C-alpha positions in Angstrom: 0.0 -0.1 0.0 1.2 3.6 -0.6 3.9 2.5 -2.9 4.1 5.0 -5.7 2.8 8.7 -5.6 0.2 9.6 -8.0 -0.7 13.0 -9.4 -4.0 14.4 -8.1 -4.9 15.2 -11.8 -4.8 11.4 -12.6 -7.7 10.5 -10.3 -10.2 10.3 -13.3 -7.7 8.0 -15.2 -7.3 5.9 -12.1 -11.1 5.6 -11.6 -11.8 4.7 -15.3 -8.9 2.1 -15.3 -10.9 0.4 -12.4 -14.2 0.8 -14.3 -15.7 2.8 -11.2 -18.3 5.4 -11.7 -18.0 8.7 -9.9 -20.8 7.4 -7.6 -18.8 4.4 -6.7 -15.7 6.4 -6.0 -17.7 8.8 -3.9 -19.2 6.0 -1.9 -16.0 4.1 -1.3 -14.1 7.3 -0.2 -16.9 8.7 1.8 -17.0 11.9 -0.2 -19.7 13.7 -1.9 -20.0 12.9 -5.7 -20.0 16.6 -6.4 -16.6 16.8 -4.7 -15.2 14.0 -6.9 -16.5 16.0 -10.0 -14.8 19.0 -8.8 -11.5 17.3 -8.3 -11.6 15.7 -11.6 -12.3 19.1 -13.2 -9.1 20.4 -11.6 -10.3 22.2 -8.5 -8.1 22.0 -5.3 -8.7 19.3 -2.7 -8.1 19.4 1.1 -5.8 17.1 3.0 -8.5 14.9 4.5 -10.0 14.4 1.0 -6.5 13.4 -0.4 -6.1 10.8 2.5 -9.4 9.4 1.7 -8.8 9.0 -2.0 -5.2 7.7 -1.4 -6.8 5.0 0.8 -9.2 4.0 -1.9 -6.7 3.9 -4.6 -4.0 2.3 -2.2 -1.5 4.8 -3.3 0.0 8.2 -2.3 -1.7 11.1 -4.1 0.4 14.1 -4.7 -0.4 17.5 -6.3 2.2 18.4 -8.8 1.0 22.0 -8.8 2.1 22.2 -5.3 5.5 20.7 -6.0 6.0 23.1 -8.9 4.9 26.0 -6.8 7.4 25.0 -4.0 10.1 24.6 -6.6 9.5 28.1 -8.0 9.5 29.6 -4.4 12.8 27.9 -3.7 14.3 29.2 -6.9 13.1 32.7 -6.1 14.5 32.5 -2.6 17.9 31.3 -4.0 18.0 34.2 -6.5 17.3 36.7 -3.7 20.1 35.2 -1.7 22.4 35.5 -4.7 21.5 39.1 -5.3 22.1 39.8 -1.6 25.5 38.2 -1.9 26.3 40.3 -5.0 25.3 43.5 -3.1 27.6 42.5 0.0 30.4 41.9 -2.6 29.9 45.3 -4.1 30.0 46.9 -0.6 33.3 44.8 0.1 34.8 46.1 -3.1 33.9 49.7 -2.5 35.3 49.7 1.1 38.5 47.8 -0.1 39.0 50.4 -2.9 38.4 53.3 -0.5 41.1 51.8 1.7 43.6 51.5 -1.2 42.7 55.0 -2.4 43.6 56.4 1.0 46.8 54.5 1.0 47.6 55.8 -2.5 46.9 59.3 -1.5 49.2 59.2 1.5 51.9 57.2 -0.1 54.7 59.3 -1.7 55.7 56.8 -4.3 53.8 55.3 -7.3 53.5 52.0 -5.8 50.2 53.0 -3.9 48.6 54.2 -7.0 49.7 51.0 -8.9 48.3 48.9 -6.1 44.9 50.9 -6.3 44.6 50.5 -10.0 45.4 46.8 -9.8 42.8 46.3 -7.3 40.4 48.4 -9.2 40.7 46.3 -12.3 40.5 43.1 -10.2 37.3 44.2 -8.6 35.8 45.4 -11.9 36.4 42.0 -13.4 35.2 40.1 -10.5 32.1 42.3 -10.1 31.4 41.8 -13.8 31.7 38.0 -13.5 29.4 38.0 -10.4 26.9 40.3 -12.1 26.7 37.9 -15.2 26.3 34.9 -12.7 23.7 36.4 -10.5 21.6 38.2 -13.1 22.0 35.7 -15.9 21.8 38.1 -18.8 22.0 35.3 -21.5 19.7 33.2 -19.5 18.5 29.6 -19.8 15.0 30.8 -20.4 
C-alpha cells in the first residue's frame, strides 16, 4: 500500500482504469459525488480528502502543482540570496577600494597608485563576472 505517488490530476484516469463510476468512488471514499466531480475538473482538494482518495486507490496522491509552486519559491529565494550576496560583494569592493585609495593618497611613491589600479581592475572584473552569474543576462529561459 502507498507505494508510488500519483498526481492528483490522474484521479479520473485511475477511476476509469478500475471501471468505477463517480458514484462508486464517492461511496468508497466517503466523499460527496460533487466533490469528486470538482477534483476531476481540476479544483483543489483538502488534506483529508486526499487521504480518503489515497486509501481507496491504495497509493500516495500528490498534487504536482504544489510541487512546482514550492520549486518556484525555492528558486526565487535562492535568487534573492544570490542578489544579496552580490550587493555584499559590491560593498566589500567599495570599502577595499576606498582603503587602497587612501593608501595611495598618502603614499609618496607610485606603488600605492599602482596597487589601487590593480585592485580596481581586479574588482571590476570580479564584479562583472558576479553580475553575469547572478543576473543571468544570457539566461537559460
